N, C-alpha and C positions, 0 to 999 in steps of 0.2 A: 837196349836188353832184348836178348832173345826171346822167343816165343816159349823155349823152354824153361828158361829162367823166370820168367813171368808168370807160367803156371805152376811152378815150383815154389815161387812166393805165395800165389793165391793159395795153394793147398796148406803151406805151413799156416798163414793168417787164418784161414777156414778153423782149421784144428785148434788154435789159440782162441778164437772166437767160442768155438763149441765148448772148450775147458771150462773158459770164465764165465760162459753162460750156466754151466752145470753147478760151479761153485757158488753163483748167486743164489740159484734156486735151493742149495742145501742149507737146512735150517738146524745147526748143532745148538744143542742146549749145552751151553756150556758158561764160565765165568761166572757172574752172579747169580744167573737164572738157575744153576746147578746147586747153588748153596742157599739160595733165598727161603727163609723161613726156618731154616735148621736150628735157630738159635731160640725159637719162639718160647720154649719151656726151660732155658737155662738158665740157672740161679746166677752163674757166673756175668752171663750177659746182663740179665737184669739190674744186677748191682752195678755193673760197668755203665749203663745206661743211666742209673739213678745217681751216681757219683758224678757223672758228664753234666747231668742236668743242675746238681748243686754248684758245680764250678762255674757254669755258664751265669746262673743265678747271681751267685756271688761278684763274679765279672761284672755284670750288668749293673748291680747295685753299686758297685765303686766306679762306673762310669768307664769302663775300658772296653 
C-alpha cells in the first residue's frame, strides 16, 4: 500500500472516529424520556392501570 493510500485511509478513519465521538456525547431526550410522566393526571390512564391490576389479581388468584 502506498504512502498516499495509507494517509488517505488514516484521514478517513480519523473523520469517522470524530463523528462517532460526537454522536456518543450527544444526549437527545427522546423515546420514553420525552413522554415520561405525561399520563400522570390522565383519567383514562388511571382506569387502564386499575383494570390491569384487577386482571392480574384475578389471574393470580386463579393460579395463572
